[in-house]
N, C-alpha and C positions, 0 to 999 in steps of 0.2 A: 856241179852245176849250182849256180846261185839263184836265189829267188828274186823276182822283181821287187823294187822298193815298196810298192803299195801292198804286197802280200806279206812282207816281213814286218811292216810297221803296224799292221792291223787296220789300215785305212783302205777304203775302196779305191778303184782306179781314178775316181773323180775327187778324191781327197776327203770325202765325208766319212767319219768314223762309222764302224759297223753297228754300234749300239744306238744310233740316233732313232731308229724305229721304235725301240723300247721306250725311249723318252716320250715319244708322241703317244704311245699307248698309255703310259703313266699319266700324262696330262689329261687325256680323255677320261680316264678313270677318276681323276681328281674332280673334274667338272660333274661327274655323276653324283657327287655328294650334294650338289645344288639341284640337279634336274630330277633325280628319283624321288626325293621327298616332296617336291612340288607336284609331281605327277601322282604320288600316293595320296595327296590331298583330295583328289577327285574321288577316290574310293572311300575315303573317310567322310566326305560330304554326303555321299549316298548312304553310308552306314549311319551317319548322324540322323538323317531324315527317317530312316527305317526304324531306328531304335528309340528315338526321342519322343516324349509325350508331346502331342500336338502334331506329330508327323504320322508315320504309319503305326507308331506306338507298339512295336513288337515286344518291348521289354515288359510292360505292365498289362497291356491289353485291357486296361480299365477304360470303360466308355466315358467316364467323367473327365479323363485326361486326354481324350482323343480330339477335343476341340482346341485348335491352336489359339483361339482368342480368350480362353479361360486363364485367369491370372495364376491359377495353381500350377500351370505347366511351365511357367517362365524359368524358375530356378532349376527344376529337373532337366529341362531342355538344355540349359547352359552347362549343367554338370555332366550330362552325357557327352557333349562335345569336349569338355575339359578332360574327361576320362579317356576318350579316344585319342586326344592329342597327347596326353601323358603317356599312354601306351606306345604311341608312335615315337615319341621322344626317347623313351627307354630303349626301344628296339633300334633306333638310329644310333644311340650312344653305344650300345653293345656292339653293333656292327663297326662303329668307328674305332672302338677299343680293340677289336679283333683284327683290324687291318695292321699291316706291317708298320713298325715304328720308325720308318725311314724319314728322310727329310720331307718336310711339307705337312707334318701333322697339324701344325697351327692353321695352315691354310685349309686343310680338310675339315677341321673343327669349325672354322668360320663359315665355310661353305655349307656344312651340314646344318648349322644354326640358321643361316640365311635361307636354306632350302626348307627348313622347318617352318620358318615364318611365312614363306611363300606357300607351303603346303597347308598351313593353318588358314590363310586367306582363301586358298582354293577350296578347302573343305567348307568354309563358311558360305562362300558364294554358290558352290554346287548344291549344298543343302537347301539354300533358299530357292535355287532353280528347280530342284526336285520337288519342293513344296508347291511351287507354282505349276509344275507340270502334273504331278500326281496327287496333289492335295485336294481337299474338298473345294468344290466350286461354290461361288456365291460371294456376296458382299461381306466384308469384314465389318463388324460393328464399329461405330464411331468411338475413337479413343483407343482402339486396339490395333496392334500391328500384325497379328497373325503369327505365322511361324517365322521367327526371327531370333537373332542373338541379342540379348538384352545387356550383356556385359562383354565389352570388347577386350577386356583384360584376358579373357580366355584364350585369345589368339596368340599370346606370348608363352603359353604353357609349353608348347613343343620346343621352341628354340631355347627357352630357359632350362628345360630338362636336359637337352643335349649339352648345353654349356656346363651346367652343374655336374652332370655325371662325368663328362670329359675331365673336368677339374678334379673330381674325386678319384677317378681312375689314375690320373697322373700323380696325384698326391700320394695315394697308396702305393703306387709302384716306386716312387722315390723313397718313401718311408721303408719299404720292403728291402731296399738295397742296404740299409744300415749305414753306419758311419764308417768312414775309411780314414786311416791315419797314415802319416808319412808319405812314402812314395805312391801309395794307392790313391791318395786324395785327388790326383789329377788324372 
């Protein structure tokens, strides 16, 4: 007895190859590199407000640094957000490197960096929102901004870390292969 043509060729009865479902799953996983870091920015924003001077100030618990309008809190507040974004960028890059090196690594790296930028913006805005909700009430003195980010350059720490570490991981993997001669060069 012979098999019908669609069973012997690997195609379904309607002519669609059997592995198309795996491609859709792979595409949805690729877009997760954009969505998950952006959503993680919400948690980082809350952590920023909880840890930073001028916010809940859980790191130092110094009453002098508890007031968001104090000029002494500006630099440490920006550095706390920068440290959180650097940690998130390192974590994202390690996850990116541990993924399979199949086709689409460049797209995943781009989406992870773009997701890091979106996550940075989300962390910044959620931190400001948390300061508005849970921060001290009252008027901010004239000329002061309260709990805010003074250096916008901090927002590119996450995508820069992802891009730099992805470059370094790829460079070291290429250098680790060594040089090939003759027939092995291709």
